[in-house]
N, C-alpha and C positions, 0 to 999 in steps of 0.2 A: 504493500500500500504506500509506504513512504517513497519507494523508488518511483512508483507511478506519479505521485505528486511532484517529485523533482523533475521528471521528464516533461510533465504538463507545464510547469512553471517556466522551464527553459524554452519550450516551444513558444509560449506567449511573449517571452522576453524578445525572442528573435523577431516575431511579428511586429512588436511595438517599435523596435529600433529600425527595422527596415521601413516601417511606415513613416518614420520621420524623414527619411531620404525621399520617399515617394511624394510626401507633402511639399518638399522643396521643388519638385519638378512640375507640380500642378500649375503654377502661374505661367509657365512657359508653354503649356499645352493648348491653352485656349484664351481668347480675348474677345469680348463682345460677341460671343457665340460663334466666332469664326476661327480659322486657322491662322497661326502666326509663323513667321519664318525664324528658325533657330539655326544659328551658324553651326556648321559641322564641328568646328574646333571646340565650341562651347559644349555641344552635346557629347562629344567624345570625352572632354575633361570631366563633365558631370557623371558620365557613365563609369569612367575609371574611378572617380572618388566613391561612387556608389558601390562598386565591386570591392574596393579596399575596405570600406566601412562594413560591408557584409561579411567579409572574411574576418575582420576584427571582432565583429559581434559573434560570429561562429566560434572563433578561438576562445573568446571570453566565456561563452556559454558552455563550450566543451570543458574548459578548465574548471568552471564552477560545478558542473555536473559531476566531473571526475572526483573533485574534492568532496562533494556531498556524498557520492557513492562510497568513497573511501572511508569517510567519517561514519556512514551508516554501517558499513561492513565491520569497522573496528568496534563500534558499540555492540553489534550483534555477536561478534566473536568474544568480546569481553563478557557479555551476559552468559553465553554458553559455557565459557571456561569457568566463570564464577560458579555456575550451577554444578559443573563437573567437579570442581574442587570441593564443593560442599558434599557431593555424593562420595567422593574419595575419602574425605575426612571422616564421614560417618562410617563408611565401610572399614576404615582402619581401626575404628574403636570397637568393632565387633570381634568377639572372641568366644571361646567356650564358656567363659565366666560372664560374658555380657551379650548373650544371644537375644536379649530383649530389645537391643538397639534396633531402630527402624529408620529408614529414609523418609523424609517428608516430601511427598510429591507436590503438595501445594506451594512449596517454597522454590520450585524449579520452573523453568519455562515449559510451555505446553508440550514441546517436542520431546522433553526428557521425562515427562510424567509417566508414560507407559513403561519406560525402563525402570524407574523407581518403584512402581507398583509390582512389576514382575520380580524385581530383586527382593521386595518385602515378602512376596508369596513364597519365594525360595527359602527365605530365612524362617518363615513360619513352618515349612516342612522340615527344615533342618532342626529347629528347636523341638518340634514334636518328636522327631526320631531320637534326638539326644536325650529328651526327657524319658522316653520309653527305654532306651538303653540304660540310663541311670537307674530306672525303676527295676529292671531285671537284675542289675548288679546288687541293688539294695535287697531285693528279694532273696537272692542267693545267700548273702551274708546273714540275713535275718532268719532264714529257714534252716540253715546248716549250723549256725553257731551253737544252739542249745544241745542238739544231739552229739556234736563233736566234743563239747565240754563234758557231757555225761560219759561218753566212752573213754575219754582221757582220764577222768576221775576214777572210773572203775578199773582201768588198766593200772593206774598208779597204786591204788589200794591193793590190787592183786599181787603186784610185784614187791610189796613191802616186806614180805617174808616168803620163804619157800612153802609151796603148797603141793598137795597130791594131784595126781592126774585127774581124778574125778572132780576136784575143786576147780582146776583149770577148765575142764570141760563144761562145768556148770556155768562158769563166768562167760565162756564163749557162747554157749547156748542162750544165755540171757541177753547177750548183745545182738543176736541175730535179728530180732524184731526191729531194733533201732537201725541196723544197717538196711533192712528192707524199707523202713519208713524213709530213710535218707535217699534210697534209690528212687522211691516214688516221688519224693520232692524234686529231685533232679529231672526226672521224666516229665513232671508237670511243668516245671519252669521252661524246659526245652519246648514243650508243646505250646505254651503261651507265646514264647519268642517266635516260633515258626508261624503260629496262627496270625500274630500281629504283623509279621512281614509277608503274609500271604504265601508262605512256602508249604503249608500243609495241604496235601491233596485230599479232596473229598470224593470218595468212590460211592456215589449214591446208587441205591437200588430201591425197588418198589417193595416195601416190607409190610406184611400183615401185622397190624398193631397188636391185636389180641395175643398172637403167638409170642411176639417179642416182649411185651410187658408182662405176660404170664411167666416167662422164663426169668425175667428180672425180679419179679415179686417172689418167686420160689427161692431165688438165691438169697434174698434179704429177709426171708421169713424167720430164719433161726436167729438172726441178730435182733429182730424185733421182739421175739419171744424172750430172749435173754434180758431184755430191758422191761419186760412186763407189758408189752404193747401188742396190739392186734394190727395186722397188715391186711387191708381190704383192697380188692382189685375190681375196678369198674371200667369196662372197655366196650365200646361200640364194636360189634362183630364185623360191621362193614367198613371199619376204619382202616385205611392204609396210609403209610407215610413214605414220602420220597426222601431218603436220608442215607447217610453213611452209617451202616449198622454198628460198627465199633464206636464211632463218636456218639451216636444216639444212646447206646448202652452206657457209655461212660458218663454222659451228661445226666441221664435219668438216675444212674446209680449215685452220683454226687448229690442230687436233690434228695434221694431217699436216705442216704447216710446223714445228711444234714437234718432232715425231718425226724428221723429216729433219735438222733442225739438230743434234740431240743423238745421232744414231745413230753407231755405230762404223763407220768406213770399211770397205767390202766386205761389210757385213751387209745384211739384208733388212728392209724396213719393210712390215708387213702391214696392209692395210685390209680389215676383214671386217664382214659384216652377217648377222644371223640373227633368227629369230622367238623371242621370249621365251616362257617357259612360261606366263605369265599373259595372253598374247595381245598383248603389246606388241612392241617391237622393240629389238634391241641393235645398236649400231654401235661397233666397237672399232678402235683404232689401236695397234699394238705395234711396238717397236723394241728393238734390242740396243745398249746403251750403258751409261753410268755410271748406277747405280741412284739413285733419289731417297731420301734419308734419311727415316726415319719422322717426324722432327720437322718436315720441310718438307711432307709429303704433305697435312697438314691445312690448310696456308696457301697452297699454290701457286695456288689459285683466287681469292685476294684480288688486288685491283687494285694494280699497281705492285710486287708481290712477286716477287722474283727469287732463285733459288738461286745462290749464288756458286759458279762452276765455270769452268774454262778455256774451255769452249764458249760460255758466256754472255758472256765478255769480248769475244768476237769478234762476237757477235750484235747486230744493230741494234735488236732489239725492246726495249720498255720495260715489259714485264710486264702487258700488258692482254689478250693473246690468250686465256689460260685464264679470266680473269674474264668475258670475253665469252661463252665457252662455257658457263660456269655460269649466267649471266643468261639465255642462250638456252634452256637446259634448264628453268629456273624458269618462263619464260614458257609453256613447253609442259606444265608440270606433271610434268616428268621429273627425271632425276638424272644426274649425272656423277661418276665416281669413278675412282681410280687404284690399280693394284697394282704394286708395285715392290720387288724384293728382290735381294740379290747372287746372281749365278748364274742369274737368270731375266730374261726380257724385261720391259720396262716397258710396261704395258697401260693405256691410257685408254679408258673405256667410257661411251657415251651410252645411257641407257635412255629410250625414248619410251613413254608409256602407250598402252594399246589405244585404237583409234578409238571415237568415240561411236556409239551405236546408229544404224543407217540412215545412216551417213556415205556421201556420194556418191563413187563411184569416179572418179578423175581419169584423164585421157588422158595422152599422153606428156608428161613433165616437161620444161619449157624454162627452168629456172632459170639465171641467169647466174652464172658462177663467177668469183670475184675473190679476190685475196689481201689 
């Protein structure tokens, strides 16, 4: 726009200056409405002067235009470089300890705003990845510190004095459950890390829900009886679910373990499955026990988050079970949510989306059940 204004001003300047010479010639062109005689020498001199003046005007206009264009280019370059320097200074302040720093697109020229916004989006992704990586490291330290200290203490006490072979055997046997629990911790953490990085493969099949939930309920029935609970199964016979059999079994097992752990003695834990109105599938686990406060319901699916309660103090878990359930449902494109209020059962529900078109039907499910 500025360049166009300069060109227009220069054009009208030329017209004005040339017009002055033309006005000087007008008295010689006409007198009393007739033609006058103009000596050739005078006409030649005036034409020569007119040409010189025209070239002088052109040179001045060209010089002024070039100067104005140079000034405009210098101002534009200075503005661009100033914005680039601000971007560079902000980028130099960004580090692993200062990932919250962001560029300010509104403080830059319009041409650099898309660059600043794209850079900020990249920083958002980097900060999210860094936070997740830090969380995994924190989980590993949190989950393994207590069992390792326990094993170390047992080993030190055992080595304080000579013992018989039977005593050493008893100590080793007592440590096996701790080793198994540590192995499950590491497996769970690796699963979460792979799920969040989208590296876990989902081998979905068309699973009859009654058969799969029946096998899961039979596996957990003994655990429920040991705690004085009844385990009830309510499944729609026509319900089928499109899911990875192993992941479905693991997620449902985690919900059942959690429900049995926190259920009131003498109550009933209900495992149910039904067809959703949109063609998907619902799997729910409900128990009667202490309700979950509203402030905790939004966070119980986070890794290593535990609600402080008397039942949790006795539980050996470290807060990864529900996080695994959430990651499993995200891999399936589904949802997990909880409903809990005083005077009502606590219900955890898994929603699996409808199967894709022309999904092949599966035969009998043979998924392995593990806690």
